[in-house]
Each structure stands twice: as C-alpha cells, then as structure tokens.
VEXDREN-2710 file (C-alpha; in Angstrom, 1 decimal):
% VEXDREN-2710
k/r/px/py/pz
1/MET/0.0/0.0/0.0
2/SER/1.4/3.4/-1.0
3/LEU/1.8/6.3/1.4
4/ASN/-1.1/8.1/-0.3
5/GLN/-3.4/5.1/0.0
6/GLN/-2.5/4.8/3.7
7/ARG/-3.3/8.5/4.3
8/GLU/-6.6/8.1/2.4
9/SER/-7.6/5.1/4.4
10/ARG/-7.0/7.0/7.6
11/VAL/-8.9/10.1/6.4
12/TYR/-11.9/8.1/5.3
13/GLU/-12.0/5.4/8.0
14/ASP/-14.6/7.1/10.2
15/LEU/-17.0/8.0/7.3
16/SER/-20.0/6.2/6.1
17/THR/-20.0/4.6/2.7
18/PHE/-21.9/7.5/1.3
19/GLU/-19.6/10.1/2.9
20/ARG/-16.6/8.3/1.4
21/THR/-18.3/8.2/-2.0
22/LEU/-19.1/11.9/-1.8
23/ALA/-15.5/12.7/-0.9
24/ARG/-14.2/10.7/-3.8
25/PHE/-16.8/12.2/-6.1
26/GLY/-15.3/15.7/-5.3
27/ASP/-11.8/14.4/-5.9
28/LYS/-12.7/12.9/-9.2
29/VAL/-14.7/15.9/-10.4
30/SER/-11.6/18.1/-9.6
31/LEU/-9.4/15.8/-11.6
32/ILE/-11.8/15.7/-14.6
33/ALA/-12.1/19.5/-14.5
34/GLY/-8.4/19.8/-14.5
35/LEU/-8.0/17.5/-17.5
36/GLU/-10.7/19.3/-19.4
37/LEU/-9.1/22.7/-18.6
38/SER/-5.7/21.5/-19.8
39/GLY/-7.2/20.3/-23.1
40/LYS/-6.5/16.6/-22.3
41/LEU/-10.2/15.8/-22.2
42/SER/-13.0/17.2/-24.3
43/PRO/-15.8/19.2/-22.6
44/GLU/-18.3/16.5/-23.7
45/ASP/-16.2/13.7/-22.3
46/ALA/-15.7/15.6/-19.1
47/TYR/-19.5/16.2/-18.9
48/GLN/-20.3/12.5/-19.5
49/GLN/-17.8/11.3/-16.9
50/ILE/-19.1/13.7/-14.3
51/LYS/-22.7/12.7/-15.1
52/ALA/-21.8/9.0/-14.6
53/LEU/-20.1/9.8/-11.3
54/TYR/-23.1/11.8/-10.2
55/LYS/-25.5/8.9/-11.1
56/ASP/-23.3/6.5/-9.0
57/LEU/-23.4/9.0/-6.1
58/LYS/-27.2/9.3/-6.3
59/ASP/-27.5/5.5/-6.3
60/GLN/-25.3/5.2/-3.3
61/ARG/-27.3/7.9/-1.4
62/LYS/-30.6/6.0/-2.2
63/GLN/-29.1/2.8/-0.8
64/GLU/-28.0/4.4/2.4
65/LYS/-30.9/6.7/2.8
66/GLY/-33.0/3.9/4.4
67/ASN/-30.3/3.5/7.1
68/TRP/-30.3/7.2/8.1
69/GLU/-32.0/8.0/11.4
70/VAL/-34.4/11.0/11.5
71/ASN/-33.8/13.1/14.6
END
C-alpha cells in the first residue's frame, strides 16, 4: 500500500460509505475538470464522466438513505 493510500484510508475510515463516496466524487470531479481545462479531455467527455459519477453518487445515497436516522 502506498503512502497516499495509507493516508486516504485514515482520512476516510470514520466516514459512512456515502460520505466516502461523496469525498471521492469531489476528488474525481476536480481531476476531470483539470483534465478538461488543460485540453486533455473534451468538454463533452468531461461532462459524460461527471454525469456518470453523479449517477453513482445518487444511487449510493438511495441505498444508504434507508439506514439514516431521523432526529
């Protein structure tokens, strides 16, 4: 396991599955945006990739929503 993976596992260890997915979503969107801004990814490809990530995030939220307690 690399040093970055060790750090990531410590950062995310206390988070729920949805919270980890949300954090990674933000990281991936930032990476995709950087690739698009640098011209290494077309705007349409960037949009499609972010759209797919968002769909996965929504699906994960739906799965966990039933487990959330209402206070």
